[in-house]
C-alpha positions as semicolon CSV with decimal commas, in nm:
position;residue;x (nm);y (nm);z (nm)
1;X;0,107;0,090;0,152
2;X;0,360;0,217;-0,112
3;X;0,495;0,430;0,145
4;X;0,562;0,092;0,393
5;X;0,351;0,195;0,710
6;X;0,335;-0,078;0,934
7;X;-0,057;-0,197;1,065
8;X;0,013;-0,041;1,410
9;X;0,123;0,311;1,242
10;X;-0,158;0,327;0,971
11;X;-0,371;0,247;1,274
12;X;-0,267;0,572;1,482
13;X;-0,271;0,731;1,174
14;X;-0,637;0,653;1,079
15;X;-0,749;0,622;1,491
16;X;-0,870;0,243;1,400
17;X;-0,783;-0,064;1,553
18;X;-0,459;-0,281;1,426
19;X;-0,768;-0,540;1,379
20;X;-0,941;-0,335;1,085
21;X;-0,635;-0,251;0,955
22;X;-0,528;-0,616;0,872
23;X;-0,936;-0,666;0,755
24;X;-0,903;-0,395;0,580
25;X;-0,564;-0,502;0,382
26;X;-0,700;-0,846;0,361
27;X;-0,969;-0,696;0,146
28;X;-0,775;-0,534;-0,033
29;X;-0,567;-0,796;-0,128
30;X;-0,821;-1,051;-0,197
31;X;-0,966;-0,821;-0,513
32;X;-0,644;-0,745;-0,655
33;X;-0,559;-1,141;-0,625
34;X;-0,207;-1,059;-0,447
35;X;-0,062;-1,196;-0,099
36;X;0,152;-0,894;-0,021
37;X;0,183;-0,539;-0,019
38;X;0,444;-0,534;-0,248
39;X;0,245;-0,739;-0,450
40;X;-0,032;-0,477;-0,421
41;X;0,137;-0,182;-0,465
42;X;0,352;-0,271;-0,814
43;X;-0,007;-0,404;-0,933
44;X;-0,185;-0,106;-0,854
45;X;0,079;0,155;-1,012
46;X;0,146;-0,085;-1,317
47;X;-0,255;-0,151;-1,419
């Protein structure tokens, strides 16, 4: 997330579907209690 890859770029790199990327990002955001990649990255780097 910190490198700002798009969902399609992530899916190609990991050889998974775009929907799988979206699902996992949504799960990460919920656990971190954030709504954007920027907020998630900030929270992870600060804590």
